[in-house]
C-alpha positions in Angstrom: 107.6 114.5 -88.0 104.6 112.9 -86.3 106.5 109.6 -86.0 108.7 111.3 -83.4 105.8 112.0 -81.1 105.7 109.7 -78.0 103.6 109.3 -74.9 106.6 110.4 -72.9 107.0 113.6 -74.8 103.2 114.2 -74.7 103.1 113.9 -70.9 106.2 116.1 -70.4 104.7 118.7 -72.6 101.5 118.8 -70.7 103.4 119.0 -67.4 105.6 121.8 -68.8 102.5 123.9 -69.7 100.8 123.4 -66.4 103.9 124.1 -64.3 104.9 127.1 -66.5 101.4 128.6 -66.3 100.5 127.8 -62.7 103.8 128.7 -61.2 103.9 132.3 -62.3 100.6 133.6 -63.8 100.0 135.3 -60.4 103.2 137.3 -60.9 102.1 138.3 -64.4 98.7 139.5 -63.1 100.3 141.4 -60.3 102.8 143.0 -62.6 100.3 144.2 -65.2 98.0 145.6 -62.4 101.1 147.3 -60.9 101.5 149.5 -64.0 97.8 150.4 -64.2 96.0 147.6 -66.0 92.4 146.9 -65.0 91.3 143.4 -64.2 90.1 142.9 -67.8 93.2 144.4 -69.3 95.3 142.1 -67.1 93.3 139.1 -68.2 93.8 140.2 -71.8 97.6 140.5 -71.3 97.7 137.1 -69.6 95.9 135.6 -72.5 98.0 137.3 -75.1 101.2 136.2 -73.4 100.1 132.6 -73.0 98.9 132.3 -76.6 102.0 134.0 -78.0 104.5 131.9 -76.1 102.6 128.8 -77.0 102.5 129.6 -80.8 106.2 130.7 -80.6 107.2 127.4 -79.0 105.3 125.4 -81.6 106.9 127.4 -84.4 110.5 127.4 -83.2 110.5 123.8 -82.1 109.0 122.5 -85.3 111.3 124.7 -87.4 114.6 123.9 -85.5 113.7 120.3 -84.3 115.0 121.5 -81.0 113.1 121.5 -77.6 112.7 125.3 -77.6 110.5 126.1 -74.6 109.1 129.6 -74.4 107.9 131.5 -71.3 106.6 134.9 -70.4 109.2 137.1 -68.7 108.6 136.4 -65.0 111.4 138.7 -63.8 109.9 141.3 -66.1 106.5 140.9 -64.5 108.1 141.2 -61.1 109.8 144.4 -62.3 106.4 145.8 -63.3 104.8 144.9 -60.0 107.3 147.3 -58.3 107.7 149.9 -61.0 104.3 151.6 -60.3 102.1 153.5 -62.7 103.9 155.9 -64.9 102.7 159.1 -66.6 100.2 158.0 -69.3 98.9 155.0 -67.3 98.7 151.5 -68.8 98.7 152.9 -72.3 102.2 154.2 -71.6 103.2 150.8 -70.2 102.0 149.2 -73.4 104.1 151.6 -75.4 107.1 150.5 -73.3 106.2 146.8 -74.0 106.4 147.5 -77.7 109.8 149.2 -77.4 111.1 146.3 -75.4 109.9 143.9 -78.2 111.7 146.0 -80.8 114.9 146.0 -78.7 114.7 142.2 -78.4 114.4 141.8 -82.1 117.3 144.2 -82.7 119.4 142.2 -80.1 118.8 139.1 -82.1 119.5 140.6 -85.5 122.2 143.1 -84.6 125.0 141.2 -82.9 126.8 144.1 -81.2 123.6 144.9 -79.2 123.3 141.3 -78.2 126.9 141.2 -77.1 126.4 144.5 -75.2 123.6 143.0 -73.2 125.6 139.9 -72.6 128.5 142.1 -71.4 126.4 143.6 -68.5 128.1 142.2 -65.4 126.2 139.2 -64.2 126.5 140.4 -60.6 124.7 143.7 -61.4 122.0 142.0 -63.5 121.3 139.5 -60.7 121.4 142.3 -58.0 118.8 144.3 -59.9 116.7 141.2 -60.3 116.9 140.2 -56.7 116.1 143.8 -55.7 113.0 143.8 -57.9 111.8 140.5 -56.5 112.4 141.2 -52.8 109.2 143.1 -52.2 107.0 140.3 -53.6 108.9 137.7 -51.6 107.6 139.4 -48.4 104.0 138.8 -49.4 103.6 135.2 -48.1 104.5 136.3 -44.6 102.4 139.5 -44.8 99.5 137.2 -45.8 99.9 135.3 -42.6 99.9 138.6 -40.6 96.8 139.6 -42.6 94.9 136.4 -41.7 96.7 133.3 -40.5 93.7 131.1 -41.5 94.1 132.2 -45.1 97.9 132.7 -45.3 99.3 129.7 -43.4 97.7 126.9 -45.5 99.3 128.4 -48.6 102.8 128.6 -47.1 102.5 125.2 -45.4 101.4 123.5 -48.7 104.3 125.1 -50.5 106.9 124.1 -47.9 105.7 120.6 -47.4 105.8 119.8 -51.1 109.0 121.7 -51.7 110.7 119.3 -49.2 110.0 116.3 -51.4 109.4 117.6 -55.0 110.5 121.2 -55.7 108.9 121.2 -59.1 105.4 120.9 -57.7 105.7 123.3 -54.7 104.2 126.3 -56.4 101.3 124.3 -58.0 100.6 122.9 -54.5 100.5 126.5 -53.1 98.1 127.4 -55.9 95.9 124.4 -55.0 95.9 125.5 -51.4 95.0 129.0 -52.6 92.0 127.6 -54.5 90.8 125.6 -51.4 91.2 128.6 -49.1 89.2 130.7 -51.6 86.4 128.1 -51.7 86.2 127.4 -48.0 87.8 130.4 -46.3 86.7 133.5 -48.2 83.2 134.9 -48.0 82.4 135.4 -51.7 79.9 138.1 -52.7 76.5 136.9 -53.8 76.4 135.9 -57.4 80.2 135.7 -57.6 80.3 132.2 -59.0 77.7 133.1 -61.6 79.8 136.1 -62.6 82.9 133.8 -62.8 81.1 131.4 -65.1 80.2 134.2 -67.5 83.9 135.1 -67.8 84.8 131.8 -69.6 85.0 133.7 -72.9 88.6 134.6 -73.9 89.3 138.2 -72.9 90.8 140.5 -75.5 91.4 144.2 -75.0 93.3 146.2 -77.6 95.2 149.1 -75.9 96.4 152.0 -78.0 100.0 152.6 -76.9 101.3 155.9 -75.7 105.1 156.6 -75.8 106.5 158.6 -72.9 110.1 159.1 -71.8 109.5 158.0 -68.1 107.9 154.8 -69.3 110.7 154.0 -71.8 113.3 154.5 -69.1 111.4 153.0 -66.1 109.8 150.1 -68.0 111.2 149.4 -71.5 114.9 149.4 -70.7 114.8 147.5 -67.4 112.3 145.0 -68.9 114.6 144.4 -71.9 117.7 143.9 -69.7 116.1 141.5 -67.2 114.4 139.6 -70.0 117.6 139.2 -71.9 119.9 138.6 -69.0 117.6 136.5 -66.8 115.7 134.6 -69.4 117.0 134.6 -73.0 120.7 134.1 -72.3 120.1 131.4 -69.6 117.6 129.7 -72.0 120.4 129.3 -74.5 122.7 128.0 -71.8 120.1 125.3 -70.8 119.9 124.1 -74.3 123.7 123.9 -74.6 124.0 122.0 -71.3 121.7 119.4 -72.8 124.0 119.1 -75.9 122.0 121.2 -78.3 123.7 124.0 -80.3 121.1 126.6 -81.3 121.7 129.8 -83.1 120.9 132.4 -80.4 120.2 135.4 -82.7 117.3 134.1 -84.7 115.7 132.6 -81.5 115.9 136.0 -79.8 114.5 137.8 -82.8 111.5 135.5 -83.1 110.7 135.9 -79.4 110.9 139.6 -79.9 108.4 139.4 -82.7 105.9 137.5 -80.6 106.4 140.0 -77.8 105.4 142.7 -80.3 102.3 140.7 -81.2 101.2 140.4 -77.6 102.0 143.9 -76.5 98.9 145.7 -78.0 96.7 143.3 -76.0 98.6 144.0 -72.7 101.4 141.4 -72.8 104.8 142.6 -71.6 107.3 140.1 -73.1 107.9 136.5 -74.1 111.3 134.9 -74.1 113.2 131.6 -74.1 112.4 129.6 -71.0 115.0 128.3 -68.6 113.3 126.0 -66.0 110.7 124.6 -68.4 113.4 124.3 -71.1 115.3 122.0 -68.8 112.1 119.8 -68.5 111.7 119.6 -72.3 115.4 119.2 -73.1 116.1 116.5 -70.5 116.0 112.7 -70.6 112.5 112.6 -69.0 111.1 114.1 -72.2 112.5 111.3 -74.4 115.5 109.0 -74.4 116.4 110.2 -77.9 117.5 113.9 -77.9 116.4 114.3 -81.5 112.8 113.6 -80.6 112.5 115.8 -77.5 111.3 118.8 -79.5 107.8 117.3 -79.4 107.7 118.0 -75.6 108.1 121.7 -76.3 105.5 121.6 -79.1 102.9 119.9 -76.8 103.8 122.4 -74.1 103.1 125.2 -76.6 99.6 123.7 -77.4 98.9 123.6 -73.6 99.9 127.3 -73.2 97.4 128.2 -76.0 94.6 126.3 -74.3 95.4 127.8 -70.9 95.6 131.3 -72.4 92.1 131.0 -73.8 90.9 130.4 -70.3 92.7 133.4 -68.9 89.5 135.3 -68.3 88.1 132.6 -66.0 91.5 132.4 -64.2 91.7 136.2 -63.6 88.0 136.5 -62.6 88.5 133.8 -59.9 91.7 135.4 -58.6 90.0 138.9 -58.4 87.6 137.5 -55.8 90.4 136.9 -53.4 92.0 139.5 -51.1 95.0 140.9 -53.1 97.5 139.8 -50.5 96.7 136.1 -51.1 97.5 136.2 -54.8 100.6 138.2 -53.9 101.5 135.4 -51.5 101.4 132.8 -54.3 103.4 135.1 -56.6 106.0 135.6 -53.8 106.4 131.9 -53.2 106.9 131.4 -57.0 109.7 133.9 -56.8 111.6 132.7 -53.7 113.8 130.4 -55.8 114.6 133.1 -58.3 115.4 135.5 -55.4 117.8 133.1 -53.7 119.5 132.2 -57.0 119.9 135.8 -58.1 121.1 137.0 -54.7 123.7 134.3 -54.4 124.9 135.1 -58.0 124.9 138.8 -57.2 127.2 138.6 -54.2 129.3 135.6 -55.2 132.4 137.5 -56.4 134.2 139.6 -53.8 135.5 142.2 -56.3 132.0 143.1 -57.4 130.2 142.7 -54.1 130.0 146.4 -53.2 128.7 147.4 -56.6 126.1 144.6 -56.5 125.0 145.8 -53.1 124.5 149.3 -54.3 122.4 148.0 -57.2 120.4 145.8 -55.0 119.7 148.4 -52.3 118.7 151.1 -54.7 116.4 148.8 -56.6 114.9 147.2 -53.5 114.2 150.6 -52.0 111.7 151.4 -54.6 112.8 155.0 -54.9 112.3 156.8 -58.2 113.8 160.0 -59.6 112.2 162.0 -62.4 109.5 159.4 -62.7 112.1 156.7 -63.5 112.0 153.6 -61.3 114.7 152.4 -58.9 115.6 149.4 -61.1 117.2 151.6 -63.7 119.0 153.9 -61.2 120.2 150.8 -59.3 121.8 149.4 -62.4 123.4 152.8 -63.3 124.7 153.4 -59.8 126.1 149.8 -59.6 127.9 150.3 -63.0 129.4 153.6 -61.8 130.5 152.0 -58.5 132.1 149.1 -60.4 133.9 151.4 -62.7 135.2 153.5 -59.7 136.4 150.3 -58.0 138.3 149.2 -61.1 139.9 152.6 -61.5 141.0 152.6 -57.9 142.3 149.1 -58.2 144.3 149.9 -61.4 145.9 152.9 -59.7 147.0 150.8 -56.7 148.5 148.3 -59.1 
């Protein structure tokens, strides 16, 4: 096995870990805080997710000899950022994370459930995702209105690098954020000393609480967006690169690692799509049979970065919240544009997708249940109504 390791795979694995972590950890922190996590609980969740997805990638890639890259559920984190705190606080959210993990395991082991998730119209799933993401995508521009000296450098760095190398755009925005923090933000006295003391890995065990509003507002939408926007595309990326994985066992293992991270505040881990393309492509190794090492090295990188989550979170907490939201929003612009195009691509489902998108994006909630769930339900009803009307006309 070690004979398959190459410098090329090692470099791509390191790059995968850095891009995967740096491009969306801000979304994860924002999402966990959105459902009531404290700074320390959010840091614990970030650490649990990073370590879990790293160990999961190492296990699956070594077991299957395939470049199985794992990520946290970025769309799921965006969903949490807009869901708001539910009855029971963060403990109820953790209960919902556990239920989501169980559902992912069942989807992997019980084929009818997996097929049912795959049968959700892509237009509605993408409309829900784009509606969830929309609010955070406004943040970069709100940051400029908040303080142009702080917000503009982040946006300019992202746009300038995006024009030449899309992959490095969000890390460039993150670097600009760090520079703005150091030179543009008046840090409280003793802040850096406090930051240095946070280098120890954070770990906060949260006893879960199970409530119906949390299950419907968080667990079910989180399960749907994780499966539809991450796990299923993750399998597609591997197949595009001429690999033929068994989806069920991969889904089930990611569900198990989601269950392991949930008590410490992690929402969900899943098959990666973007970083999977990095590990499964020719840049990882000329020989497809040896590219799995890129995913293994990436997993090791995630574990190391996860152990530093306390320092990352402590540094971020020193910034005005709108700045970290701006970085998170820039990280999601690509996902928003892709999901919006996919949502409204087909004319026959466009109205139903619009209903799903608008209800989800409005942020309205009924009975303590978030708009993401109601948007999906309303879109499905609208789609069914349109099909009935179309069949009668025929």
